[in-house]
N, C-alpha and C positions, 0 to 999 in steps of 0.2 A: 309339509310338501319337502323331502332328502336332496339332498343333492352329492353325487359321488365323484369326487377328483380323482383319475386312476392315472398314476405314471411313473416310469421307473427307466433303470436304462436302456437304450434302445437295441435291439435285439432278444430282450427278458423275457416277451409275449404277454405285453403290453397288453395289445389291441384287441388278442385275443382273451385275457386278465375282462377287461372292458366288456367283449361281446357276453361271454359265458357270465357272469355278472347279473347282465340286464336281464341274459337267457332264462337265468333261477326265478330272479326277485317276479320276472312277470310272468313263470309256471307258478312262482306261490301267489296269484292274484296282483302283485304290485302294478298299476299303472304305469308302466317304466316306458321313457325315453331317454336312447341310445346317440349323443352327441359325438361326430366326430368329427375331428377337427385335421385329419390330415390331408396335402391336395390333391392329392389321388384316395382313390375310396378299397378302403384296405380294408374295413369292415366288411363289403358284399362277399370278399371269396373266401372270410372265416363263417358268415352266418351262412350261406352257402340259398339257394335256391328256397322260396316256401316262405309262406307268412306266420309270427308267430302271435297269438295272441294277445293284446294289451301290450304289444312290441315294440315301438315307432322310434324306426331309424330313420335319424338323419344328418346331416355332414354341413358342415361350413361351404362357404363359398367365396372366397376371399375377392375374385375378381367382379361380379356383379356390386360386393359392396364398395370397395372403392371407386367404380365408374357410378355410385349411386351418389356416395360424400362427392366427392371433383365435379356432378352436375349440380349438388347443391353447394357447395362451393361458390362456383361461376356467378349463378342464379344472386347469391345474395351480394357478391363484388362485381355487379356487371356495372356498374357506373365508373368505377374505376379501374375497371381492365375498355371501359370505352373510353374513360378521357385519355388512356396511356395509348389506346391507339390497337390495345393487341389483340386477338382473334382466338376464340374457343376450341378447345382441347372435346374434337369428338370421344363419344365412347367408344369408338369401333380403334381409333387411335392412341387407344390408351392400357398400360397393363401398370397393372401393380408395384407401389413403387416401398422397400423397405418398410418395417412395422405393419404395412397393411394388412398382411395374418393374422399376427399379432388383435390388433385393433377388431377383426373379425371377431375373431375365435371368442372375444370380448362381451363381444358383442353378442353376440350367439348365445351366452354363458345366461346373461340378462334376459335376454329374450323370451329364451328356454322356462326359465323361472315366475313372469309375468305372464306369458302365453296366458291366450283363454283357454288354450286347451286344459283339461285338468291332468295333473299327472303326480303321483306318489311319490317318484321316484326318476333323479333324471340322471345318468351316468356320460358323465366325461370324456371319452380315451383321449386325454394332454398329451400333446409331444411328449418327446425321454424331458429324463430328468433337469437339465439344464437349461430346456426352453421352455419346461414348463415353469419352475421356480423364478425366471424372467418374465414372464407373463403373468405370474401370480401378482409382480409384484409390480408389475408395473401401473396399475391402477391410481397407486399411493401416490406411486414417483408424480405420473403424470400430474395428478391434482396441482401436486408440492410445486410443480414447477411454474401451474396456470397461476399457483397463488401466488408467487415471487413477480411473474413477470407480470403480470393483470389481476392484481389486487380485485377482493371484490366492494372492498369499502372505496374505492375512488368510481366505483358509480354512481354515488348516490352525488356523488359536484358533476354528473355528466352534464347537465344545463347552463355551464360554467366553463364547458371545455372550450369551446371557440375563443372565448374571450380570456382564457388561461395562454390559448393556444399564440392570441395577440401579443401579450404583454410578454409571453417567453422569443416570441420568435421564433421555435416552434411547431413543425404540428403535431397536434394528439391527436390519443386513438381514435380510431373512427367508429362510428355505434355500433354496426356491424361486426366490426373486430370482438369490443364486449360481449353484444352476443351469442355470436356463436364460445366463446370463451366460456360462458354461463351457463349456452346446450352439453356442453364438451366436459363439466364437468357433476352437471346433474348424472347426466348418461355414466361417468366411473363413479358415482356416488352412488349411483347404481349395482354395479359389480361391486364397490367393493360391502355395501350390507349383502348381499352372497354368500361374497364371502368369511365375512365375522355373524356369519350365523350359524348356531351353536346345532345346526341338520346340516350342515354341509362340511364334509369330513374328507382325509386325502387318503387316496387306498393305493401303498408303497408294491412295488409287482419288482422280485428280483430273485433269478437263475443264486442257489447258495454257492457260495462259493466265495476266494478269497475277494473276485473282484466283482462282484455281488456285494461283499462285506464293506467294500471300500465306498459304495456307490449306494448303497444306506444310508450310513452313516455320514456321509456328504449331504445328502437329501432329508434328514431330520433334519440334521442342524441348519439347513434350509429354511426349512420348515418351521424348528421353531424360532428364529428369528422373522421369522414372517408374520407371527400368531395364531398358526394356522394345526386345523389338529387331524392327529390318524384313526383311523379304527382298525386298520390293520395290514398284515405282510403277507402278501401273499407270493411261497415259496414254488417258483415253477421250474419243472422239470426235473424232480425229485426221484432218483435212480428208487426204483425198491431194493429193499435190506437181504432179500433172495440173493441179489447180485452182490453179495459183497466176496465176493470169491474171483480170484482170475484178476488177469489186466484190469477189470470195472472195481475188486478191494480198491487203489485209494485215489476215485473221484468219489463210489461210496461215502469210505470214511471223512471225505472232505467236505462232502457235503451234510452229512450228520453234525461233525466237528461246529457248522453255519448254523446248524438248526439249533444246536444248543444255545449258542451265544444269543441267538434272535429271542428263542423264547424270554428270556432275564429282560426282554424292556419291549418287545410285541406280543401283540396278538396273530400266533401264527398259523398260516392257514396253509399244508404243502400242497402241490400241487403235481397227481406222480406225471412222470415220463409217459408217455401216450405211443414211443415206437416211431412215429412219424409229427408231423404240422398237423394240427386238427384241425378238419374242417367242414362243417356241417353240422346242424342245431344236433346231435346224436354228439360227434365228436365232443361240444360243449358241456353238452349234459354230463359224461363220460368224468371231465375235468373235476368237477363236484365242484367250484367254485362259490363261497357261499353268499347271500343273496346282498343283505346289508346286516352286518352287527347292531344291537341296539345302546352299548358304554362302549362309546369312542374318548380315549385319549382325552386329556384337556389340558389346555396352557391356560397361564393363567393373565396372558397380557392378549390385548382385543388388537384387531388387522387394524381399526383405523383411530382415531383421535389418540388419545393424552393414556398411555398405558399405564398400569395402578398396579404391576406384577407383588403383591404380599408386602405391600410397602409396611414396614416398623420402625418403630424407637426402639429401639435399645436404654434406652429410661423411664417411660414412661413420655410424659407431656412432652412434644420436644419445648424446647426456649430457645432466644436467643443465645440464652448461656448454659444448657447446658444440651443435653439428647444428641443423639444422632438420630436420623432417619437411613433406615438400610432397604434400597433398591430388587426386588428380588427378584431376576427373567431366566426359567428356567431355557438352556440349552443345552439341549444329549447330545453327548457323542463330539462337544466343543474341548479343542486343546489348549494350553494355556499360552503356548508361544502362536496360538492363531488370533489369539485374541487382539485388538484394540480398541481403544477406548477415548474419545474429546468431547469435551462440553463446546458446545459452540454457541455462549449466547444463550436461548435459551431450550434448547436443540442438546440429544445428543445422539450420535455419532457411533455407532456401533458395528465392529466389525469383526465377523467369528470367518476363521477359511475364506470360502470364496466368494462372502455374502456380505455384501453393506446395508444399515437400514439409520438412516434418520428419522427421529421421531424426537415430535415435542416435548418437551417434561411437561409433569400435570406440573397445577400452579402450585402446590406448597412446593417443589423440590427448586421452581424458578429463584424462589428465596434463598438457597441454599447452595455452598461452594463444595464442589467434589472433594472429599473426606479420601478418598481409596477408594480403592477395588478389588474384588479375590475371583476364582471359580473353583467351587468345592461343590459334589454332590451332585453331576452336571444342573448349577446354575452360577450363573453372575452376579455376583453379589455388589454392586456399587456401592459408598456409603453419604451421605451428603449430611454436611453440619451446616445448620440454621445459620444465616447472614444475619449478626446481630446490628445492621445499617439493615435489613431489610424485614424479618424475622418479627411478629407485633410481640412487646413483653406484655408479662404476666403481671401482676400485682396482686 
């Protein structure tokens, strides 16, 4: 099964592209699930009435998910709530808190890929690019917070917690807290596995022009920093070349220039301007949006775990006396003045433009010191020199 995540700047035709992509795939014979993430039903008006064979449409419901999670949390913490004399919150008096919508989207993505219903393709209409990139970063970030706040290895000493609590004179974390953290970690790990899968790709949507070009560059940088793959760039509302005269000459020339630049880096699929907002399956079919491309662009470092982006030695097998390891991290569209790099213990903090990622170092690099870094050919190249005190010597 393949997963296609679709995002773009607000107002770029992101939802229309998601619907047209799913429709094309279904008509080509793929059993397709189209997942909408907007709180309102934006897919319904675009698709119109009527059913399409092999196409299933679902929408995320953050309200129901939040109430279910809150009820489960109150059940697990019932003894503590009773001890405090707290009264339970009823479902009808609750509304989702900030962040509940993002968690609901992640859960829906996980459930879609693990569903008993068999799909060949899952198309996800993600929020606009800034929110989408934050959403896709959430599983890794939350798992990192959980590991720092409630280290899994401490669960091995759970039988000693009461004794340790009396000795230390402070209350120790309750069993249910560790259990809840472990369940959440498993759920987030499942989402990370979906995002890291080679069959999961991102499709960018933008209107060709200066604003669209800036949005695509920023989105590509954020996706690369997260190790996510891009399969295609859908250029929407492209004006016909026959209109390259009169008052439309400027916009047509501007679009042409942007498309030429995009084709140097992306698999670009122009979508013609219909002269109206697409509505219904006939309009979506007229857009001729491709279903799924077969050869997505690849990146060298995975979404989870310790990245190993083309780790090379500059002088044969590195030792404590000579040799330098170079870590190549692809960052297309990055600019030198937007980059920042910090070594913090066994982690590297990489900042690229408005994005930041904290990544554990591979075991080999933990025994090295940072010797320098440079941005060349859309790659961040970090040089590591083996630390003589930590690197095993050869004889």
